[in-house]
mmCIF file of the C-alpha atoms, coordinates in Angstrom:
data_MODEL
# 
_entry.id   MODEL 
# 
loop_
_atom_site.group_PDB 
_atom_site.id 
_atom_site.type_symbol 
_atom_site.label_atom_id 
_atom_site.label_alt_id 
_atom_site.label_comp_id 
_atom_site.label_asym_id 
_atom_site.label_entity_id 
_atom_site.label_seq_id 
_atom_site.pdbx_PDB_ins_code 
_atom_site.Cartn_x 
_atom_site.Cartn_y 
_atom_site.Cartn_z 
_atom_site.occupancy 
_atom_site.B_iso_or_equiv 
_atom_site.pdbx_formal_charge 
_atom_site.auth_seq_id 
_atom_site.auth_comp_id 
_atom_site.auth_asym_id 
_atom_site.auth_atom_id 
_atom_site.pdbx_PDB_model_num 
ATOM 1   C CA . UNK A 1 1   ? 22.401  -7.897 33.351  1.00 0.00 ? 1   UNK A CA 1 
ATOM 2   C CA . UNK A 1 2   ? 21.439  -4.320 32.824  1.00 0.00 ? 2   UNK A CA 1 
ATOM 3   C CA . UNK A 1 3   ? 22.069  -4.608 29.085  1.00 0.00 ? 3   UNK A CA 1 
ATOM 4   C CA . UNK A 1 4   ? 19.661  -7.530 28.809  1.00 0.00 ? 4   UNK A CA 1 
ATOM 5   C CA . UNK A 1 5   ? 16.963  -5.627 30.709  1.00 0.00 ? 5   UNK A CA 1 
ATOM 6   C CA . UNK A 1 6   ? 17.276  -2.670 28.401  1.00 0.00 ? 6   UNK A CA 1 
ATOM 7   C CA . UNK A 1 7   ? 17.089  -4.849 25.332  1.00 0.00 ? 7   UNK A CA 1 
ATOM 8   C CA . UNK A 1 8   ? 14.027  -6.598 26.633  1.00 0.00 ? 8   UNK A CA 1 
ATOM 9   C CA . UNK A 1 9   ? 12.425  -3.229 27.350  1.00 0.00 ? 9   UNK A CA 1 
ATOM 10  C CA . UNK A 1 10  ? 13.202  -1.955 23.848  1.00 0.00 ? 10  UNK A CA 1 
ATOM 11  C CA . UNK A 1 11  ? 11.955  -5.181 22.283  1.00 0.00 ? 11  UNK A CA 1 
ATOM 12  C CA . UNK A 1 12  ? 8.720   -4.938 24.329  1.00 0.00 ? 12  UNK A CA 1 
ATOM 13  C CA . UNK A 1 13  ? 8.248   -1.311 23.321  1.00 0.00 ? 13  UNK A CA 1 
ATOM 14  C CA . UNK A 1 14  ? 8.873   -2.169 19.669  1.00 0.00 ? 14  UNK A CA 1 
ATOM 15  C CA . UNK A 1 15  ? 6.319   -4.985 19.809  1.00 0.00 ? 15  UNK A CA 1 
ATOM 16  C CA . UNK A 1 16  ? 3.775   -2.625 21.385  1.00 0.00 ? 16  UNK A CA 1 
ATOM 17  C CA . UNK A 1 17  ? 4.395   -0.038 18.704  1.00 0.00 ? 17  UNK A CA 1 
ATOM 18  C CA . UNK A 1 18  ? 3.970   -2.595 15.951  1.00 0.00 ? 18  UNK A CA 1 
ATOM 19  C CA . UNK A 1 19  ? 0.623   -3.707 17.493  1.00 0.00 ? 19  UNK A CA 1 
ATOM 20  C CA . UNK A 1 20  ? -0.552  -0.138 17.655  1.00 0.00 ? 20  UNK A CA 1 
ATOM 21  C CA . UNK A 1 21  ? 0.382   0.555  14.046  1.00 0.00 ? 21  UNK A CA 1 
ATOM 22  C CA . UNK A 1 22  ? -1.415  -2.637 12.895  1.00 0.00 ? 22  UNK A CA 1 
ATOM 23  C CA . UNK A 1 23  ? -4.524  -1.737 14.815  1.00 0.00 ? 23  UNK A CA 1 
ATOM 24  C CA . UNK A 1 24  ? -4.638  1.739  13.345  1.00 0.00 ? 24  UNK A CA 1 
ATOM 25  C CA . UNK A 1 25  ? -4.089  0.577  9.809   1.00 0.00 ? 25  UNK A CA 1 
ATOM 26  C CA . UNK A 1 26  ? -6.550  -2.332 10.109  1.00 0.00 ? 26  UNK A CA 1 
ATOM 27  C CA . UNK A 1 27  ? -9.248  0.080  11.230  1.00 0.00 ? 27  UNK A CA 1 
ATOM 28  C CA . UNK A 1 28  ? -9.169  2.028  7.993   1.00 0.00 ? 28  UNK A CA 1 
ATOM 29  C CA . UNK A 1 29  ? -11.886 1.036  5.592   1.00 0.00 ? 29  UNK A CA 1 
ATOM 30  C CA . UNK A 1 30  ? -11.790 1.708  1.865   1.00 0.00 ? 30  UNK A CA 1 
ATOM 31  C CA . UNK A 1 31  ? -14.533 3.798  0.351   1.00 0.00 ? 31  UNK A CA 1 
ATOM 32  C CA . UNK A 1 32  ? -16.108 3.078  -3.019  1.00 0.00 ? 32  UNK A CA 1 
ATOM 33  C CA . UNK A 1 33  ? -15.347 5.447  -5.808  1.00 0.00 ? 33  UNK A CA 1 
ATOM 34  C CA . UNK A 1 34  ? -17.897 6.091  -8.563  1.00 0.00 ? 34  UNK A CA 1 
ATOM 35  C CA . UNK A 1 35  ? -16.440 7.168  -11.873 1.00 0.00 ? 35  UNK A CA 1 
ATOM 36  C CA . UNK A 1 36  ? -18.646 9.233  -14.153 1.00 0.00 ? 36  UNK A CA 1 
ATOM 37  C CA . UNK A 1 37  ? -18.422 10.571 -17.669 1.00 0.00 ? 37  UNK A CA 1 
ATOM 38  C CA . UNK A 1 38  ? -20.989 12.393 -19.683 1.00 0.00 ? 38  UNK A CA 1 
ATOM 39  C CA . UNK A 1 39  ? -22.566 10.074 -22.202 1.00 0.00 ? 39  UNK A CA 1 
ATOM 40  C CA . UNK A 1 40  ? -20.955 6.900  -20.816 1.00 0.00 ? 40  UNK A CA 1 
ATOM 41  C CA . UNK A 1 41  ? -23.190 3.995  -20.017 1.00 0.00 ? 41  UNK A CA 1 
ATOM 42  C CA . UNK A 1 42  ? -22.581 1.388  -17.267 1.00 0.00 ? 42  UNK A CA 1 
ATOM 43  C CA . UNK A 1 43  ? -21.046 -1.083 -19.750 1.00 0.00 ? 43  UNK A CA 1 
ATOM 44  C CA . UNK A 1 44  ? -18.543 1.476  -20.917 1.00 0.00 ? 44  UNK A CA 1 
ATOM 45  C CA . UNK A 1 45  ? -17.618 2.513  -17.429 1.00 0.00 ? 45  UNK A CA 1 
ATOM 46  C CA . UNK A 1 46  ? -17.161 -1.125 -16.424 1.00 0.00 ? 46  UNK A CA 1 
ATOM 47  C CA . UNK A 1 47  ? -14.962 -1.826 -19.420 1.00 0.00 ? 47  UNK A CA 1 
ATOM 48  C CA . UNK A 1 48  ? -12.788 1.266  -18.978 1.00 0.00 ? 48  UNK A CA 1 
ATOM 49  C CA . UNK A 1 49  ? -12.449 0.645  -15.286 1.00 0.00 ? 49  UNK A CA 1 
ATOM 50  C CA . UNK A 1 50  ? -11.405 -2.958 -15.876 1.00 0.00 ? 50  UNK A CA 1 
ATOM 51  C CA . UNK A 1 51  ? -8.754  -1.720 -18.338 1.00 0.00 ? 51  UNK A CA 1 
ATOM 52  C CA . UNK A 1 52  ? -7.417  0.794  -15.772 1.00 0.00 ? 52  UNK A CA 1 
ATOM 53  C CA . UNK A 1 53  ? -7.532  -1.758 -12.999 1.00 0.00 ? 53  UNK A CA 1 
ATOM 54  C CA . UNK A 1 54  ? -5.420  -4.078 -15.157 1.00 0.00 ? 54  UNK A CA 1 
ATOM 55  C CA . UNK A 1 55  ? -2.844  -1.280 -15.551 1.00 0.00 ? 55  UNK A CA 1 
ATOM 56  C CA . UNK A 1 56  ? -2.941  -0.539 -11.795 1.00 0.00 ? 56  UNK A CA 1 
ATOM 57  C CA . UNK A 1 57  ? -2.456  -4.254 -11.039 1.00 0.00 ? 57  UNK A CA 1 
ATOM 58  C CA . UNK A 1 58  ? 0.536   -4.444 -13.333 1.00 0.00 ? 58  UNK A CA 1 
ATOM 59  C CA . UNK A 1 59  ? 2.027   -1.378 -11.671 1.00 0.00 ? 59  UNK A CA 1 
ATOM 60  C CA . UNK A 1 60  ? 1.384   -2.894 -8.241  1.00 0.00 ? 60  UNK A CA 1 
ATOM 61  C CA . UNK A 1 61  ? 3.069   -6.195 -9.242  1.00 0.00 ? 61  UNK A CA 1 
ATOM 62  C CA . UNK A 1 62  ? 6.060   -4.257 -10.531 1.00 0.00 ? 62  UNK A CA 1 
ATOM 63  C CA . UNK A 1 63  ? 6.347   -2.287 -7.294  1.00 0.00 ? 63  UNK A CA 1 
ATOM 64  C CA . UNK A 1 64  ? 6.003   -5.499 -5.275  1.00 0.00 ? 64  UNK A CA 1 
ATOM 65  C CA . UNK A 1 65  ? 8.887   -6.977 -7.245  1.00 0.00 ? 65  UNK A CA 1 
ATOM 66  C CA . UNK A 1 66  ? 10.998  -3.923 -6.500  1.00 0.00 ? 66  UNK A CA 1 
ATOM 67  C CA . UNK A 1 67  ? 10.091  -4.124 -2.812  1.00 0.00 ? 67  UNK A CA 1 
ATOM 68  C CA . UNK A 1 68  ? 11.075  -7.801 -2.737  1.00 0.00 ? 68  UNK A CA 1 
ATOM 69  C CA . UNK A 1 69  ? 14.497  -6.800 -4.153  1.00 0.00 ? 69  UNK A CA 1 
ATOM 70  C CA . UNK A 1 70  ? 14.825  -4.070 -1.546  1.00 0.00 ? 70  UNK A CA 1 
ATOM 71  C CA . UNK A 1 71  ? 13.801  -6.462 1.228   1.00 0.00 ? 71  UNK A CA 1 
ATOM 72  C CA . UNK A 1 72  ? 16.357  -9.021 0.030   1.00 0.00 ? 72  UNK A CA 1 
ATOM 73  C CA . UNK A 1 73  ? 19.091  -6.464 0.219   1.00 0.00 ? 73  UNK A CA 1 
ATOM 74  C CA . UNK A 1 74  ? 18.070  -4.524 3.428   1.00 0.00 ? 74  UNK A CA 1 
ATOM 75  C CA . UNK A 1 75  ? 15.759  -6.972 5.205   1.00 0.00 ? 75  UNK A CA 1 
ATOM 76  C CA . UNK A 1 76  ? 18.473  -8.378 7.456   1.00 0.00 ? 76  UNK A CA 1 
ATOM 77  C CA . UNK A 1 77  ? 19.470  -4.871 8.537   1.00 0.00 ? 77  UNK A CA 1 
ATOM 78  C CA . UNK A 1 78  ? 15.875  -3.995 9.291   1.00 0.00 ? 78  UNK A CA 1 
ATOM 79  C CA . UNK A 1 79  ? 15.436  -7.189 11.235  1.00 0.00 ? 79  UNK A CA 1 
ATOM 80  C CA . UNK A 1 80  ? 18.490  -6.479 13.353  1.00 0.00 ? 80  UNK A CA 1 
ATOM 81  C CA . UNK A 1 81  ? 17.298  -2.935 13.909  1.00 0.00 ? 81  UNK A CA 1 
ATOM 82  C CA . UNK A 1 82  ? 13.787  -4.093 14.785  1.00 0.00 ? 82  UNK A CA 1 
ATOM 83  C CA . UNK A 1 83  ? 12.170  -2.065 12.038  1.00 0.00 ? 83  UNK A CA 1 
ATOM 84  C CA . UNK A 1 84  ? 11.381  -4.840 9.488   1.00 0.00 ? 84  UNK A CA 1 
ATOM 85  C CA . UNK A 1 85  ? 7.674   -4.803 10.000  1.00 0.00 ? 85  UNK A CA 1 
ATOM 86  C CA . UNK A 1 86  ? 7.483   -1.011 9.812   1.00 0.00 ? 86  UNK A CA 1 
ATOM 87  C CA . UNK A 1 87  ? 9.583   -0.941 6.632   1.00 0.00 ? 87  UNK A CA 1 
ATOM 88  C CA . UNK A 1 88  ? 7.544   -3.693 5.032   1.00 0.00 ? 88  UNK A CA 1 
ATOM 89  C CA . UNK A 1 89  ? 4.309   -1.884 5.847   1.00 0.00 ? 89  UNK A CA 1 
ATOM 90  C CA . UNK A 1 90  ? 5.661   1.323  4.488   1.00 0.00 ? 90  UNK A CA 1 
ATOM 91  C CA . UNK A 1 91  ? 6.673   -0.316 1.216   1.00 0.00 ? 91  UNK A CA 1 
ATOM 92  C CA . UNK A 1 92  ? 3.262   -1.981 0.873   1.00 0.00 ? 92  UNK A CA 1 
ATOM 93  C CA . UNK A 1 93  ? 1.504   1.340  1.519   1.00 0.00 ? 93  UNK A CA 1 
ATOM 94  C CA . UNK A 1 94  ? 3.711   3.105  -1.030  1.00 0.00 ? 94  UNK A CA 1 
ATOM 95  C CA . UNK A 1 95  ? 3.127   0.387  -3.662  1.00 0.00 ? 95  UNK A CA 1 
ATOM 96  C CA . UNK A 1 96  ? -0.652  0.529  -3.077  1.00 0.00 ? 96  UNK A CA 1 
ATOM 97  C CA . UNK A 1 97  ? -0.627  4.323  -3.294  1.00 0.00 ? 97  UNK A CA 1 
ATOM 98  C CA . UNK A 1 98  ? 1.230   4.158  -6.583  1.00 0.00 ? 98  UNK A CA 1 
ATOM 99  C CA . UNK A 1 99  ? -1.273  1.617  -7.978  1.00 0.00 ? 99  UNK A CA 1 
ATOM 100 C CA . UNK A 1 100 ? -4.152  3.946  -6.929  1.00 0.00 ? 100 UNK A CA 1 
ATOM 101 C CA . UNK A 1 101 ? -2.414  6.819  -8.666  1.00 0.00 ? 101 UNK A CA 1 
ATOM 102 C CA . UNK A 1 102 ? -2.059  4.755  -11.870 1.00 0.00 ? 102 UNK A CA 1 
ATOM 103 C CA . UNK A 1 103 ? -5.780  3.870  -11.743 1.00 0.00 ? 103 UNK A CA 1 
ATOM 104 C CA . UNK A 1 104 ? -6.856  7.472  -11.137 1.00 0.00 ? 104 UNK A CA 1 
ATOM 105 C CA . UNK A 1 105 ? -4.549  8.848  -13.885 1.00 0.00 ? 105 UNK A CA 1 
ATOM 106 C CA . UNK A 1 106 ? -5.813  6.257  -16.323 1.00 0.00 ? 106 UNK A CA 1 
ATOM 107 C CA . UNK A 1 107 ? -9.495  6.973  -15.676 1.00 0.00 ? 107 UNK A CA 1 
ATOM 108 C CA . UNK A 1 108 ? -8.920  10.725 -15.820 1.00 0.00 ? 108 UNK A CA 1 
ATOM 109 C CA . UNK A 1 109 ? -7.054  10.341 -19.129 1.00 0.00 ? 109 UNK A CA 1 
ATOM 110 C CA . UNK A 1 110 ? -10.139 8.613  -20.475 1.00 0.00 ? 110 UNK A CA 1 
ATOM 111 C CA . UNK A 1 111 ? -12.274 11.571 -19.501 1.00 0.00 ? 111 UNK A CA 1 
ATOM 112 C CA . UNK A 1 112 ? -13.800 10.227 -16.339 1.00 0.00 ? 112 UNK A CA 1 
ATOM 113 C CA . UNK A 1 113 ? -14.094 12.028 -13.020 1.00 0.00 ? 113 UNK A CA 1 
ATOM 114 C CA . UNK A 1 114 ? -14.811 10.934 -9.481  1.00 0.00 ? 114 UNK A CA 1 
ATOM 115 C CA . UNK A 1 115 ? -18.321 11.318 -8.137  1.00 0.00 ? 115 UNK A CA 1 
ATOM 116 C CA . UNK A 1 116 ? -18.875 11.827 -4.479  1.00 0.00 ? 116 UNK A CA 1 
# 
């Protein structure tokens, strides 16, 4: 009886932590980034940004595929440990950060810089 009570308390605490994490992450709003380059018109900026976004999306898709493989291998362990949601969120955040890095590196390689 004591073991069941402890499990229920840990499960409840885990659920509360997950809700808190989701609330914090959902409250973050992305900010718009303006890319500038001396002598570049709006059409050039749009074209180069679309090219870099395509590269970032390809990198994101690749990372998501890797994450799916990791989840297929370790997902059951995470589920049993009660950390599946946290691990999935961590992998999504890492993949998104990598895609942002690819976009930023691509635009900088083309001579652009962030404004603001």
